[in-house]
C-alpha positions, 0 to 999 in steps of 0.5 A, spaced: 559 311 677 561 309 671 568 311 669 570 313 677 576 312 680 575 306 685 576 311 692 571 316 689 566 310 687 568 307 694 567 314 698 560 315 694 557 309 696 559 309 703 556 316 703 550 313 699 549 308 705 550 312 710 544 317 708 539 312 706 540 309 713 539 316 716 533 317 712 529 311 715 526 312 722 527 304 723 535 306 724 533 313 728 537 310 734 543 307 730 550 310 731 553 312 724 560 314 722 565 314 716 572 315 719 577 313 714 574 310 708 571 306 713 563 306 715 561 303 722 554 302 724 553 301 732 547 298 735 544 299 741 546 292 744 553 294 741 554 290 735 556 293 729 555 293 722 562 295 718 563 296 711 570 299 709 574 300 702 580 295 701 584 299 696 589 294 694 584 289 691 579 295 690 573 292 694 568 294 699 569 289 704 563 288 709 562 285 717 555 284 719 551 278 722 551 275 716 558 273 716 563 277 712 562 279 705 567 282 699 564 286 694 567 288 687 564 294 682 561 291 676 562 296 671 557 292 666 551 292 671 554 299 675 553 295 682 557 292 687 556 285 687 559 280 692 565 276 689 562 269 692 555 269 691 553 275 686 548 278 691 548 286 690 552 290 696 545 293 698 541 287 697 546 284 703 546 290 707 538 291 707 538 283 709 543 285 714 540 291 717 533 287 717 535 281 720 539 286 726 532 291 727 527 286 726 523 290 720 524 292 713 530 296 711 530 297 704 536 300 700 537 302 693 543 300 689 
């Protein structure tokens, strides 16, 4: 994704997350939608994981059972990286979905 504009990179990332989740049987009962650059994933109990684009700071922000996190794109590694912990976006989301669903939810960067 090197050389892409922030809006395009963010849109491709949200699409990738949605596609990966839709391909996993563990996620069959989840309600997934992307509206206005916000990916909302709703669980059967009504709780949500939200990934949204923050244009002014060029970050993706995540709200999940693990707490809030902000991710900036590391052009060297070509990954979204948590600005505080250094964890990758897909790694954090994988942990959050695994915690919520009680079974492994592997997501690839």
